[in-house]
N, C-alpha and C positions, 0 to 999 in steps of 0.2 A: 739837110738832113739828120745833120749831129742833135738841134735841138726836138725832133720828132724822135729820135732815138732815149734823148734824154729822157725826156715824158715818159715814154713808157716803161724805162730801165726806173724811175722811180713811181711811177704809178704800181707797177706789178713788181717789185724789189723783191718779195717773201716769195712770190713764184717763179723768181729768176736766180736769189741767192742759194737757196734751200739744196734744187738740184748742181749747181757751180759749186756749193761748199762739199755735197756728197762725192763727186767727180773726182775734185782734190785731195777728199780726203780717200779713199778707195787707190789711189794712185800713192800719195805720200805714204801708206800704208803696206802695199805689196814693195815698195823702193826700200821700204825699211826692214821688210823682213827679210832681204835677198841678204841685204850688208850686214844685218845684225847676226854675231855670234851667239847660241843658244848659252846660259853661262851653266858652269856642271853642277850638277845635282849633288846636295848631299843629305846627308844620312837623315833621319829625324831626329827628334829629342831621345825617342823610344828605344830607335833603334839603335842610339849613343848608350843609354839605360842599361838595355837587354845585354849588350857586347860587353857593358862592364862590367857589371852582377856576372857574367858565364868565366870574364876573366880573374874575377877575385874567386870565384868558386872551384876554379880549376887550381889558382895557384894557392888553396888552400887544403888543409889535411883530411877533410870532409870526404873526399875522394873514393877514398876504400869503403866499398858497399859492406855491409853488415853480414858474418856468414847464414847459411840457412839454415844452421843445424839450429839460431836463435830463434827463430820465425817471430820476430817482433812484428810483422804485417797481421800475425794472426791473433786474434783477444782468445784469452784464458774462458771469458764466461762471457754471456750476453750482454752483461751488464756494462761492459769494457769498449761496447761497438760504439758507439755516440757519444762519447765523452765530450764535456768544454773543455779545451784547451787548457783554461784556468784550473782544471780537476785532474790533469793528466799526470801521476807522477813519472820522473825520471828514474 
């Protein structure tokens, strides 16, 4: 009986090992999923950068807004509307 079974397994090895490997892999995956703890999520680099920049802005003296009487957000002429940043006079 054993020689017949070994001949069968040797002949049809690819057809036997693929389902066996799939079953063993499925069982191992589910066991590992049950016992494994998920790692704590860390903030992304972009979130860290945004938090750092926000903290720097909050600590700086630029926190006070300009008074509305100055109207710096309204251009005096039409030519000041779309000015390149290099041409802006402070």
